N, C-alpha and C positions, 0 to 999 in steps of 0.2 A: 491373526489369519482371519478372523471373523471382519475386521476392519477392510482388510484387502478384498474379501469377497463381496461386502454390501456397500462400500463406500460410494459408488457410483449411482446407487440408488437414491431418488427423491421420494422418500415416502409421504410427504406432506409436511406443513408447518409444525403439526402437533406431534410429529414422529420423527425426531432427530438423533435418535439414539445410535445410530449408525456411523455419525461423524461427529467431531469433538466440538465444533462450533467456538473454537478458540480464536478464530482468525481476527475479531475486533480487538482482543487483548494483545495479540501477537503484534499487530499492525502497529498499535501505539506502544507497544514495548512495555506495558504493564507487568508481561512475563516475557522473557527472551526465548529465542529459538534453542538456545543451548540449555536452558533451564527445562524447557519442554522435553528435549531429547534426554538429558540426564533422568528426569523423573520416570520417563517410558522405558529407557533402556536399564534402568536399575531394576525393572520388574520383568523384562522380557529380554531375550538375546536378540541380536540384530537380525538373525534370519526370520523369526518370528515377527519383529516390528518392522522389517524393510520397508513395506510401502508406506507406513505411516511416517517413516524418517524420511523417505524421500519426497512426500507431500511437504514436510516442514522445511525441507531444503529447497523445494521449488522457490518459496517465499525468498530465500536468501539468494539462489541463483538469479531471480528477477533483479532484485535489488543491486546486486553486484554487476549483472549486464547492463542495466540503465545507468548505473554510475559510471560507467566507461564510455556511454553514448548520450550524454546530455541533450544531444542535438535532437533526439527522437522525442524527447519530453516537449522540447521547445516547439518542434514541427507540430505536434499534436495540439499544444494550447494555442498556437497561432493559427490553426486551421479551423477552429471552432466557430468564430464569429463568421469567417466568410462562407463557410458550410451552411450556416443559418441564412446569410443573404441571397444565397443561390436557390433555395428552396422555392418550388412553384407553390401555387394555392394549392393544389391536391396534395403536394409533399406535406406541407403545413399542417393539412387535416390529417394526414396519416401519422405524423409525428405527435400531433396532439391527443390522437386517440390511443397510440401505443403508450404514452406516458400515463394517460388516464385508466388505461385497461378497458378501453371501448372499441377495440378491433373485432374483426370477424374470427379472429383465432382464440379460441376458449383458453388455451393454455398460457398463452401469452398474456392475455388478460389478467388471469389468476396470478402471474408470477409478477406482473407489474404492481398489482395491488398488494402482494406479499411484501415486494421491495419497499414500496412507499409507505407502508404500514410499519413494518418491521425493521427495516434497514438490513435486512440479510436475504440471500438466495444460495441455495445450494451450488456448489461449484459445477457440477454437471448442467444444473439448469442455467446457469449464467452464459454456458457456451450454446446451449439451443437458443436462449433468448438473442444473444449476439448475432447467431447466424440467422435467425428469423428476421431480425431488424434490418441486417444489411442485405441478403440475399431474396427475401420474399417482400418486405415492405419497401426495400430498396431507398433505406435512409442512411446517411453519411455515418459510418462508423463512429467519428469523432463525437457526434452528437449523442451517440449511445452510451459511450464511454463517460461523457460528461453528465449524462443522466445518472449512470451509476455512481459516480464521485458525489453527486448531489445527495444521494440517499443511502449508500453502503456506510456501515457502522466501521467495517474494516477498509473503506475506500482508500487504496494505496496507489501511489503515482506509478509505481514499476508493475506491480500484479495486474491492476487493472487495465492500464493502457497496452502493456504487452500481450495481455491475454486477448483483447479487443483485436490488435493487429495479428495475432495467431489465428483468430477466427477469421479475419478477412483475407488472410494469404500474404501478408506483409511480412510477417516476423520469420516465418520459415517459406522463403520466396518460391512462389508457384504452389504452395499446400495450404489450402483453406480448409475449413470445417464446416459441412452441410447438415443441418437438422434434417431428420427424417423421421417421419410418423411412427413407423414401427419401433425406432430406437426411444422415441419419447414414451411410447406406450409401455414398453418393457421396463424402463428405469424409472417410471413413475409408478410401477406395479399397479399398471392398467387404470390408472386414475384419469389418464387422458388417452381412451382408447383410439378414438377417431379424430385426427388432425388434418382435415383437408386443406388444400390450396397452398402447401408449401413449395417453395421452388425445389423442382427436381434436379436441377444442376445448377451450377454457378462457376463463373471465372473467378479467379483471385482477384481482388483489388489491384490496381497498379499503384506504386509510388517509388520514391527514390530509395535506393538501399541505404541501410545505415552506415555511417563514417566508420571506419576502423576504431577499434578499442582505443580509448585515451588512457594514459597513466593514471592510476589511481591516486587520490590525495593521500597525502601522509599527516600524521598527527605532528601537531606543532606543540611542543613541549610549553606550558607556561611558565611564566616567571614566579618563582616562589616567595619573591619579596614584595609581590604587589598585593595591595587590598583588592581582593577578588570577588566575584559573584557569579554563580551559576547561571548560564543562559539556558533556558528550557523551552522545547517546543514539543508538541504532541507526538512527534516522531519518536521519542524515547522518553517515558515517563518511569522507567525503573532506575531513575539516576539517584544518586546519594553521594554525600561528600566524600565516602570511603572510597569512590572510584578515583579520587584527585588527591595527591599528596601536596595539599596546600594548606600551610599552618594560618594564611591570612584570608581563609575562606569563610564568610560570615553571613553572605547574604545570596537570595536567588531572585532570578526574575523570570517569569513565563510569558512567552510572547504567544499570544493565540493568533495562529494563522489560518484558522477554519475557513474564514472567508475566501481564502486564496484557493480552496480546493476545485472550485467550479466556476462556471461564468455566472450562474445566479447564486442566490444565498443557498448555502448548505441546509439541509432540512432541519427542523426542529429536533428531530430524534438524534441526529449526528451531533448537533450542538450538546445537547443533553447529556449525550455519552461521554463527550470530551469534557465538559465542565465537571462532570461527576468524576472522570478520572483524574483531573487536576485537584479537584478538592480532596481526592484521596491522597493525593502526592503531597500536597500542603500539610496535611495531618501527620505524613510520615517524616517529612524533612525536620531535622532538628535546627532550622534557621527560618528567618523571616522569609516570606516570598511574595514580591511585588507581582503585580499583573498588568499587562499592556496589551491592548487588542491591536493587531496589525491593520487597521483601516484608515483610510483618508490619507493627506499627505503629510501630517505633522507628527504621526506615531514615533518615527525614528527620533525625531528631536525630543519627544517626550522621554524616550528611553534614556538619551544621553543625560538629560536634565536630573533623571532619577540617580542616574549613577553619579553625576556631579555632587548632588545633594547628600547622597550615602558614602561618599567618599570612596567610590570605586574606581580603581585605575585599569582593571582588567576583566572582561568577561571570558568565560571558559564554558565551552559546551561539549557534550558528545556530538560526534560528526552528524551533521543535518543532511540526509541523503536528497539526492535530486529529487524535486518536487515542489509542492506549494510551499513550504517553509523557506526552501533555498530561493524561490522566486520573491518571497516577502522580504527576505534579509538581503537581497542581492546589494543593495546600496548602503546598508546599514553601517558597515565597516568604515566607509567613508565618512559618514556623518558623527559616528563616534569618534573618529580620528580627530575631529574639530574639538572635541572636548577632552583630548589627551586619553582616549581610552582605546586599549588594544583588544582584540579578539582572537582566541585561540581554540583550537579543536582537538579532541582526543578521540580516536576510533576504537571501538570496542574489539577486544582480541578475537571474537568469532568473527566479525566482518573483516578485519585484517588478514585472518587465514583463509576465508573462504571465498571473498570476491575475486581474487587473481584467478580462480579457476573458471570464472564465469566468461571467458574470453570468446567462447563458441556456444554450441548448442547444449540442452540439458544432459543428453546422453554422455558427452565428455564430462561435464561437471560431477555427473552421478558416479562415474569411475573413481573420484577423488574422495567421496563421502567417508570411506573408512579412514582414509589418512586425515581428513579433518577432524573426524571423532577422536583418532587418537591424539592428534596434536592439540586439540582442545581439553584434553585430560579427562574425557567423559568415561565414566566407569559403567558398566553394565554386566548385569549376570555374575557379580562378584568378581569380575576381572576387568582390566582395560583390553580395549580390541586393539 
């Protein structure tokens, strides 16, 4: 109940006791959604933990929603460079000032500096930031989303892109989010009492409607007779050989796709977090792990050559969701085929059960959470729900 009452407050960088701050670890699946929910619900009933459960499930919902509408991600990425090109000189000055934290808006400056120094912003603050960026500074939302992806430790293709679209009025068509000074004052605990100059009104941004949801991908059973290596990306670092019943599994290869997150180089903080998480995975794996950086034109061929040298006939991975890693791996399957290497993917049970409920809005998804918990076998308060 305390979480439900206080989660919307941003008390400042040094006072985050009202939120879990688990998002960077969940984004990279160092810990999975069902593991988090199992831990929480083993101590609390669903009624007491309902708001926290819903917030965890928001990530699952966003992932499933985008998985069935990959064109939304492609449209966003394709719009970044043209958005830069169409900026006026004044626009470019406002863009640079916003990213440096040197605008006339005190709270935005503080948040921009916090983001670039720590790689984190409170979720409510992300909404205010996006709203001011779009409706007060009148900057393209795609450039703000890209700025976040460059710096957020939990920068996620689905959560970040769709949240910016929601603020702009594209996700729920005709409904946007407008930051207001009194709301900022209240939920920052009066840290920013006076925020003049915010746009008093705003029309939702226009854009094309998303395509109808596509069928979800299905797991492709790997060939148990082939010499196999795990293919790992930073989308799922809770991987182990126990997830695959493959007697010929003896190697792993990590493909670093961090460079694909944003138009410019990801921040040093993001790269350090990812590198540290991968180092931790390497310590936990009971097999050698090769590393390949998905950069330049030759990296897929380098991956194929490594497989050939190691005697690998098959790469198997946990499903790579729509986003930077799928962009990086798009042509890899064809190149590996020239080396006689096949690629297969396995979808985690949580994703397989949850994503089909993400065809509409979160309100509809939310109705299915008790069923999802039950079907996932999650036990809480001494009983199954």
